[in-house]
N, C-alpha and C positions, 0 to 999 in steps of 0.2 A: 672454366668455366664451358666450356664447350661441351664435354660430359653432361653438364648441368643441363645446359639446352636441350643436349639429345632426349637427358631423361626426364624433361618437363615435357616435351611431347607425348611420350609414351605413356605417361599421368594422364593428360588432355584427353589422350584418345578412350582409356579405361573410361576417364570421369563421362567423357558424353557418352559412352554405350553401358554404364552401370546398372546393375539388375534392378527390375520393379519389385518394389513390393510385396508383391502377390504371386513370388515366385512358387513352385512345385518343389516340394523335400527333395533332397537330394538322395539317392538311395545308390547300393555297390552297381547295379542294374544300368543305372541312369544317373553315371557321378557329376557330367556337366548340366550345368544349367542355361536351358535355352530359353531366350525371353526376345524382347522386340519383335514379337509375330514372326518367330521363327528365324530371322535374319543374322541372331546373335548367340557366342555360346562361351560361356565363362567356366572353365576348368580350372582355372588357376590355384595354383597351392593345392592341388589333390591328390597329390603323391601316387600319380599313375604312371605305371611302367608301359603302355601302350593309349594308341588314340580308338577311342569309344567311336567308330566310324559309322554304327550301326545307331546310334542315337542321334547322328548328326541326320538334322532334313536338308536337301539338297536344295534349300533357300536361303543356306547360310553366305552369309556377308563378310563375318565378322568370328575368329575364332582368339580366343586367349587361355595358349597351351603354356603358360609360363610356372617356372618354380614349381618343375613334376621329375620325375624320374625316366624321362623319355629318353631313348639309348639309340633309337634310329629312326628315321623317317620313310616308309614304303611304299611303295606306288599304289596302293590301293587306300592310302590313310586318305587323300584329299581328293579323290579319282574322281568323287562323284560330287564335287563341290563348284560346279562350272562358274559361281557368282561370288566365289568368296575374293574379297580385295584386301583384306588386313588378316595376317597371320602371323601371330605373336608365340614363338618358341624359346624367349630367352630365358637364360638361368635353367637347363634340363642339362641331360648328360649327354648330346646327341655326338655321337661319333662317325656315324655313317647317314648319309641321304642318298638313295637311291637315284639314277639318272632320270627318269621317270616320274621321278613324286612328284612334278610339278606341270606335268603335262596337260591336264585339264585344267588349269587354274591360269589360264592368259591373262585374266583379267586383276591380279592379282597385283596392288599397287606399292604393298608395304608388308616387308618381311623381315623380322628381327629374329635374327639366331646368335645372339649376344651371348658369349658364355657360356661358351660348351663346349665340347671336347672334339671339334673336328681339326683332322691333322691335314687337311687339303681345303681349298677354296672348290664350292660344290659349284663350279663353271656350267658343267655341261645338267646338272640339274637346273641352273638358272636361267639356261639358254630359251626356255619359251615366254620368260617373263618379259616380255619386250614394254609393259606399262609400269614397270618398277617406279618408284619415287621415291620410298626411303628403303634402302637396304644397310643392317645394323647386322655386321658380322664379324667386328671386332673380338677381341678376349678370345679366342680360339686358341688353340696349338699348333697352329699354319708356323712352318720353319723358315718361309720366305712370304713375299708381300708382291709376287707379281702375278698379273691378274690376265685373266685368258683374253683373245682377242675377240670375245664374243660380249665381252662388255660393252665393247664401241657401239654396240645397236642398242645400248640402254639410252636412248636419249632423253628420255623423259626423267630419266634420275637427278633427283636433287640433293638428295643427301645420302652420305657413304661416310660408314666408319667401319675401318677392315685394322688388321694387325693382331699382334697379339703377344704374349711374354717371352715366346720363343725365336719370333723373328731378330736376327741378329744383325739385320742391316739395310741397308735401302740400295737398289740398283737401279740406273737408270732406265732401265727396259721395264721396271717393274709399272707403269702408270701410263705407259703411251697407250693403251687401249679410250684412255681421258683426253686425249690432248684436244680433240674437238667438242669436247664435253662442256658446259657451264652451269657447276654446281653452287649451291646454295652453302652448302657445309660438308665440309674434309675434314677427316679426323684419323690421325695412324698413332697406333702404337708399335712400339718395340721392345726390346729386352731392357732391363736398366744396367743391362751393360753392351751399350751398342758396339759392334765391334767393327763396323765397316759403312762408311755413304759415300756412295759414289757422284761427283759434282755432275748437279744439273738432273739427279734423280726427280725432284718436286718442279722442277720448271715448266713441265706440263700441265699442271694444275690448274684450274681455272675456278676459283671459290670467292665468295666473299667475307667467311668464316671458316679458320684454318686453325686446328688443334693437333698438339703435340704430346703423348704421352712417351716419353723416353728418357734415359738418363744417359747423360755423356762424360761420366766420371772418367771414364776411360778414354774417351776420343772426343776433346773439348774443342779441338778443331774444326769437328764436324760441323760445328755451332755455323762457323762462318761460310761453309759451303750452303747449309741448308738456308742464309739469308740473303746468301747471294743470288739462289734459286728465285727466292720470293722477290727479288727486287724490281722496284720499276712497277710494281701490282699494287692494288687498292684496295685493302679489305675493311671490313665492318669491325672484325674481331680477329685475335691472334693470341693464344695462351699454349705457354709452354708449362707443361706438369711436371715434376719432379726432375728438372733440369741437371742438380744435382743431387744426387739421392743419399749419397753415403760419405762424401768428402767435401769440403769447402775449394775451391779454386786456388790456387796458390802460382798460376802461371802469369806471366807478365805482357803474353799477348794479350789485343785489346780484341775478344772474341764475338763483341756484340757490333763492331764496326759497320757490319752490313745493315743494323737497323735504319741508322740516316738516309738509305736510299727507299725505304719501304714507306709506304702512304698505310696508315689505319686509325680507326677512331679509337680503339682500344687494346691496350697490351695488358695482358695478364701474364703474372707468375705465381702458378699456383704448387705448392707445396715447395720441396728443396732448401739446401742449402745457400745461404747467402752470406757472404764476410763484407766487409768494407771497400776492399777494391773491386771485389768483380760487382757491385752495387754502384760505385764510383764508375765501373766501365759502363755500365748502362745509362746512367744518369749522363753521362759525358757524350753519348751518342744521343739521347733522347735531346737533348740539348738543341739539336739542329736537325733532328727527325721530323719528320710532319705528323706525329703520332702527339696527341692532344687529351687520351686519356691512360691511366699507367695505375694499375690494381697489385701491391701485393699482400696477397692472403695466406694465410698458413706458412710463413716463410718462418724458417731457424736462422735467425740472423748473429752473429756473432763478432767480435771486432778482428781484427789483423794484426797479428801478432807484429808483422814488418812494418806498422804503421806507424810514423814520425809527425806531428803536428811542430810544423815548422814557422807558425806565427805569421805565416805570409797571408793566411784568409781559405777562405773554402774556395775550392775548384769548382764545385757547382754555383754558378752565380747568375743562371740566366734558362734556370727550367720552367718555361711559361707553358704550362698545360692548365686542361679547362679543368680537369679533376684528378686529385691523387688519393686514391684509397690504400689506407694502411690497416690489415686487418688481420686480425688473430697474429701477433705476431709477438714471436716467445723473448725478445728481448727489447725492453722501450729504448736500449741504445740507439735503436735504428732513426729514433726522432731527429739527433745528432750523429749522425755515425761520422761526420770527421768534426766533431766537438762542435761544431756549429749547424744553427739553422738559415744558414741562407739560401737554402735549395727552398725552401717554403716561401720564397719573396715572389717568385710571381706565379704561384699558384691561386687561381679563380675560387674554386670548391676543394677544401680540404676535409677528409675524411679519417679520424682515428679513432678505431672502436677495438675495443678488447686488447691494447698495447698493456694496461695497468702501469701506466706511469705516476709518479708517484710525486710530481711536482712539474711545475713551469719557471723556469729561470726567466730573469727580468728580460732577458736579451731576446727570449722566443717572441714575445708580444710586437717587438717593433720589428722585427725580422720578419713578420708574417703582413706588411704591408697593402700587398696585394692581393690579400683573402677577403672574399665578397662572403663564402661560407664555410663556417667552421663548425665540424661536427667532432664531439669530443665524448661520443656516448659512451655507455659500459664499459667503463674505465676504471671505477670504485673510487672516484677521485672525492678525495675532503674538502671544505671551507680553505682551509690551510694549507692545501696541493695546489689550489687553481688560482689563489690571490696571497701575493704577497705585499704586507704594509710597509717594504721599503720600498719596494719598486715604484718607478714613476709611471705612471699609467697615462699619462699626459700626451695628447697626441699617436697613441697606438692604435693598431686597427682602422685604418682612416675608411676604409673600404667596407668593412665588416657589416653585412647587410643582416643575415642569418646567424645566430649562435645557437646551438643545440648541444646542451648541456643533459640531458637525460640519463636515467638508470645509471647514477651515482651515488654517492653517499652524502650530498649535500644538505647542508641544515638550517643556513642562513640566508635568509632574502636581502638582510643587509649588508651581507659581503658581496652576494651575487650585483647588486646595484652600485657598490663600491668599483667593484669591477667593471663594470661595461657604463658607466654614466659618462666616460671619458670616450666611447665608441659612436661617433658622430652620428655614423650612416647607420645605424643597428635598427633594424624593424622589428625581425621576428627572433623571439625568444624563446627556445624549450628547454624547460627545466622539471620535465613530467620524471615521474617514478623516482624520484629523491624523497627526502623525509625535510620538507619546507613546511612551514604554515605555521610552525608556533609561534606564540603570542610574543614569549621573550625573546627571540631572534628575528623580529617582525617588525620594528621600531626603526623610526627615521628611514626611512628610502627615501634616496634619491634618483629618480631613472631620467634616461635623458626622453626627450619629449619627441623624439620619431619612433618609439616603438609603439607599434600598431597591431602587432600580432605577438599571443603569449597562449603557449600550451603548458600547461600545469595539473595537468591529469596524474591520479594515484601519487598523493602527497598526504597530507596530514596535516588540514586546514582547522584552523578556528576561526570563527565571523571575525575576529579582533585583526586578523592578519591580511583580511583583504585590502585593508589602509596601506597596507606595504608593496599593493600590486600597481603598476603605472596605472595610469588614468589616461591613457592616449589612446586606449585600444580600440581598436575596431573589430576584433576575433579575439573570444578569451574561453578557455578551455578550462574549466575546473571540476570537470569530473571525475568521481571515484576517488575524491580528497576528507571524506567522513564529515563532510560540512554537515550539521545539525540545524542551524539556521542561517538566516542570510542578514547582513548588514545592509541595507538600503542605503544608508547614505552616502558609501562608497559607488556603488552604482550610477546614484544621483549625479556624482562627478564626473562620471565615463559618458559625457553628452555623445561621444563618436559612437558608441558600441554598437555594432551591427548583428553581431552572432555571439551567444552566450550559452557555451554547455556546461550544465550541471547533474548531467545524468548520475546515477550511481552512487548518489550521497546518502545521507539520512536526514533531510529537510522535514522537519513535520509539520509547515505550515507554509503556507504562498501569503505575505503580506499583502494586504491591502493600499491602495495608491502608491503602487509601485513606479516609478518616474522613469523611463527611459525611451525617449522621445526620437531617437536613431534607432533602435531596437527592430531588426528585421525576424532574425529566427532564433529559438530560445527553445531546450532540451531540457526537459525536468524527469524525463522517464526514471523508474526505478528509484524512486524515492521514500519519502515514511509517512507522506500527507495524503489524507484522507477528504477535506474537501477544498475545493476550488472553487471561485465564481468572478463574473464579470466585472470585480471589482477592482480583482487583483489586475488586471491586463488593461483596464480604462485608460491609462495614461501612459501607452504604447501604440502611438498613431500608426506607426510603421511595421507591426508586425503582423506578417504574413505567415509563418512557419511556426508551430507549434507540436513540441512532442512532448507529452506527461503519459504516458502508459506504465502500466507496470508499476501501479501505486496502490496502496490499500484503500480502495475510494468507498466512502460512507453514500451509498445508494440513497440521496436525498432529493426533496423538492429544488433543491440551490446548483446540485450537482447537473439535474436534467435540465435544469432552464439554463446551464451555462452551454452544456451539449448542444442544445437546440436552437439558442442563439447565436453560437458558433457553425454549427452548420448550416442553418437558413441564410443567413447574413453572406459564407461564401467568402469572408475577408481574412480570415484566418484559417490555414489548412492544416487539421491535425493528420500528423505525418503519418503516424501509430494507430490512428483508426482502423476500425472500431477492435481490430485482435490482441491488443494489448490495453485492453479497458476492461478489467473484471471489477464486481461488486466484493467488497470485503464486511462489510458491516452494513444493514444487521444481519444476523443469522442466516434470515430464511433466504436471503438472497446471497449466501456466500459462493465463489464465481460462477456466478451470473453474470454475463456481458452486459455492461452497462448499457450498449444499443437497446437491448431486450427489454430493460427496465423503466417502465412506465409507470408512475404514479396517478393516482385521480387529479383531477382537474380541481374539486372541491379543495384536499389536503395543498393543492400549492399553489393555487390563485389566495394572496393575503385578501386582496380587494374584496373578494367570495365570501373566504371567511367572517372580514370584518362585516361586512352587509348582513349576513345569515346571524350572526352572534347577536347584532343589535337588534336583528329582526325577534329573535327567540326571548331576547332580556325585556322588549319593550311589549311583546305578547305575553310573558309571565307577569310583568307589572301591573297590564292591562285587566287578566285573570284575576289578580290579588286583589286590585282594587275595586273590581265587581263583586267577589266573594266577601269582601267586606261588609260593603255597601249592603246586599242582601242580607247578610247572617249578621248586621249592625255589630261588627266587630270594637269598632272603638268603645261602645258603650259594655261590650263584656272587659276589655282592656281599663277600663274605668272602676268597673267593682273589683275587678282579679287585683287592682292594686290598693283599691280602700281594703281589703280583706287583710291584705298582706300588711298594710299599717296598723288594722287595727290588733290584727295579733302581735305583732310587734310592741305594740303600747301597753298589751295587756300579758306581755309574757313573762313580766317582771312581777305583776301583781296578783296573777291566778297562783295556786296552788295548785300542783298535783292530784287529781284523783282517780281512787282505782277504778280500775277496766271495771266495767258496767254499771255504776252509779251514776246517779243524775239528779237532777232540784224538781224538775218538772213531768208529769206525765205528757205534757204535751203544752205547744207554742201556737197560740192561734194567730193567724194572718187575719185579716181583714181590712177592709178599705174605711174612711168615716162613713159611710152612706150604711153601712153594715153594721153600726156600733150597738145600735139598739137591738137589732136583732139578736148581737153575740150578747149583750146583759141581759135580754128580759127570757129568752128562751134557751141559748147554749149552754151559757154559763149556769142557770138554773138545775137544769137536767144532769151537770156531771157532774157540779159540786155538790147539790145539796139530795144527797141521797146515805142511803147504807155504807156503801162504798165510794165516798169521794175521790176524784180525781183532783192533783193539783194541778191548775191551768195556770198557762204565761200570757197575759196581754198587756201589750202595751200600757195602757191607761193606767194600769194598777201596777205592776210589776217591774217598768223601766226605772234604774236607779237613777235619782235624782244628780244631775251635774254630770253626767257621763256623756261623749258625744253619741249620738242617735247610734249611727253604726255600729259602733261598739257594743251598744246594749244589744242590737238587734242581733252579731254577733254570738256574743256570749250567753244567751237566752236561747238561742236556736240549738247552740252546743250542749248547753245546760239539759236542752227537753229529749226524754226518748222518741216522740215522733212531732210532728209539725202538720197541724191543721190549716189549710187553705178555704176561706170563704169565698167561693168564687162567682162573680158577678160582673156587670159591664164598669163598674165603677172601679175594683179589683183592679183587671185591666190596666183602667186611665189612671190608678196610683203610680206614684213613682217609689214611694216607699213601701208599696206590696212586691213591685217588680222586685225589689231588692231583698227583700225577704225571702223572695221564691229563687231567687238564683243562690243566697247563702244555703238556702234548703239543700238544692242540688249540688252546690260545692260540698254538703258535707255529707252527702249520699255519693261522692266521686268514688268509684271503684267498686263501690258495693249495691246493693239491690234499693228502687225506692217503696221497699213497705212501709218507712215510717215517714214515708210522706201521704196524708190523707189529704185528698181532693172533695169538698164540699160545694156542690153546685148549686148556689142558693137562687140562681133566676138562668133560664137556660142561656147559652152561648154556643156559638159556630167557631169549631176550632178554627174553619178557614180563614175567619174573619179576625182573629189574633194576627198583632203585628208580629213581624222577624224574629226579634230578639226573645219571642217565648214559644220560640222552636223546642225544645223540650216539652214546656206544657202542652204543646199543640200533639207531642208526641205521647207523651202522657194521656191524655184525654179519647185519642185514636187508639190506646192497644192498652191502657189500664181502666179496668172497673170503678168509678168512682161513686158519689153518694150526689141522691138529688133531695134536694128539699121538697116535698111536697106541697102543693098548696091547698088539698083537701085533708082539715083536723083529724078526719077519723084514720088517716094513713102516716101521720107523723109519729104514732109512739114505734110504730115499726121501725120509723128512722131514726129513732133514735137507741131502738135495738141492735140495729146493724151497726152503728156509729161505736157503741161501747163494744161489739165484738170484735170492732177494728180494734180499738185503742186497749183492748185486754183487760187482764183483770188489774185493779190499780195496785202496784206493790208499792214497798216503804223506800221513798228516797232518802238523799244522803243526809239532810236535814232531822227527815222523822230519827234516822237511826242513832245520830249524834246526839239526838234528844233523851232517847231510849238509853244509850251507856251511861248519859249524866245522872239520870233519873235512877239506875241500877247501881250505880256507884255510890251512893249516897246511902244506902242501905247496908247495915252490919253485915247482914246473912248473904247466902248464895243465891244469884239469882234465878232462873229461867225461864225463858220467853217461851211458851207453849203453843206452837202454832195448830189449827183445829186439823183433826184428821180429814181424809177426803169423803169419809161416809158418816161426820156430822156437819150442823149447820151449825153458822156462827151465833144464831139464835140460842142454839141448846147450849152454847158453852159459856158464852158471855151475856148472862143477862142483864146485868148489872150495866156492861157498856151499853147497851142497847138503850137503856135510859138514859145514861148521860149522852148518846148520840141524838136521841130524838129532843133531849132540852138541848142541844147544842143548833139541831136545825131549825128549833124555832126563832131562837136568835138570829141565825143566820137568813132567817126569811126576812124579819125585820129591818136588818141591815147589813147590805150588799157588800157595803165596804169594809166590811172585816171580813170575809170571808176567806180571803188570803189569808189569814192569820189563822184559822181552824186547823188544826192536825190532822191529818190522815187517821183513821179509827183505828186504834190496834188491838191485839187479840188480847186474850186475859194475861195479866202477869200475876204469878205466885210467887210470894217470896217462903223461904224457906228458914 
């Protein structure tokens, strides 16, 4: 142990002066790294054969030149470094140090020449170093350990290690220069084949820590004299390393007799061979020695072939130690070296690690009645090793408060609960680094009600297994247990839980309304949840510390609100904020610190979003209502409904007509007030001529018995063009309005060339109602015909109207009549149309006469005008 403490000091000194990241590159010319503003040099492990003194500035205070190939220290190597305080030269091959090598280094406090090839202690070279506090010069090739008188001047010396593998023994005069010095630590190394030891050699040593690295296989009685030299002294630590390196002690003389006269806080036996007889000698003396801590580590233990169990009981019954450590012992029989466990009876803290015992006999639990702390970690224990159903555990371990079974092969929480339920004083239970937590082996657990601290990290827990844990805990560590979800019902039962560690699991979400009235500290870092909200922790009134970093956070308004609320209130301290909080989603914010995520206020304030949505919706509704009012949308909707209904009713009644066929040349739309003008002026001019037009008016051509709407729609669709006789009465007529709308729907998607406007009397388009928006547009953008009041201009009006109507062509009824007539003749019929250069009169004189007779008839009877056929061209029968 003392060697470990020495090495620890060396490592700490290196760590405190470690190179900075901004170090310059190492080159052959400059092999060492100079840092700390020229006060430190790092030359460790550079394979250097000499000291690069030209590189060293005079300001250096520390040099690490260990693990190189230096063979000698010359007078000029460190002469220019008056500020040097720490010089590390261990693990080189130094065989010589010049007498004046450290002449100019009077401030040197720490010198390490451990593990080199020095054959003599360099007393002359060390003489100027009056400020030395730590001197490591052991493990060299000294043949003796005699110190020069100059060592008596090192009044500041605190730590001294000396000796080597060639030191065959110790003499009384070796350490006389140290008789007036009080050291903190002293270590001596001798040969593994110690040949002599003069009584009183260590008597002058005054130190708190004493370390022996020597084997007394050939001179076991030397231990008697060593312990006598240390009698009546107080030490904090004594260590024997490799006390018996090659053989087991077979003598009968009690070589540990002097232990009972030594006061020490801890006694350690490191390495070496121990059998039952030697261990019994040590323990027998420790029963009465003022030594309260014993550690056996890396011991090669063996049974004594001469030991005979007489059945009289163990000789070790009163070993009262505060702590007993049994670490890395090769044979687990050491636990009952005299075939009993009575030597554990009065041990307060018992630690058995890496002994790899595979069973715990029933009597072992009973014998450990004084144990308050039991550590059996790192032993590969299985459930059946540690718990025997045949044992009666009632009343066992009555004083046990802490039980550590970590790093074993335990799988059943139920078995562990059955074992410990009789441990009345048990408060802390550590079963980390096992294989506990399966649902099958975590049922019907019964724990003692005193358990307040459970350490269960690095297991394989499922959420159902949480119910098998004690509910009286104040501290619970479930870190790294592969938990993917939490069973809140268990935590609701742990009403006294103050600290909960769930780091490093796979928890995907944090439940809301998590009730834990006493919880003060919660660790959730390193899990798999991306969302967290105040609702999850609102039922934790005592929560003051929260660690939730290193999770794949979704940077949302909810997360931002949680962080802002937590930081602003200051009630809960985010212990790992902000460095461990990064965005994982959305992709645009990947690896962005959550502390730098600032979403817009509109996006995150739900009240503001509701207000904007309500206001926008209301504005849209008002605008739509206004549009409906301005453009009389209800009326258009009603008319459209009428069209759809009429078309649906007429769908089965109407037969499909060929493309381009019609019944009327024009449909006349007019008001009742304009009926006389239509009958007296319009119809005669268009129907009573040589090439008459077939016109449709409602008074004459509407089918009796049909709906008016159906008649309007069918006749408009059966007419090639529609003539609107516009007047003030037309504008005020509801039926005229329908006819205009239906005509517009007929032309939907086409041009309005089939709609002819005849303005009978002047109309101001601006005075038309809103529902005549199309008529307004047509009057303002389309050329219309205006009925002249002067008689001499009316002839030109009729020519314009006929021009717009175009030449009258054969309607579908006339075509059918012609087919019927031609089919009644037995020969072949030919319809001959006039050529463009011939007039109808020249081609069909007989027809003209017939037409004149018909015109006279029509002039006398207007009611029969709709029955008059459109004149046909000459029919020639072959």
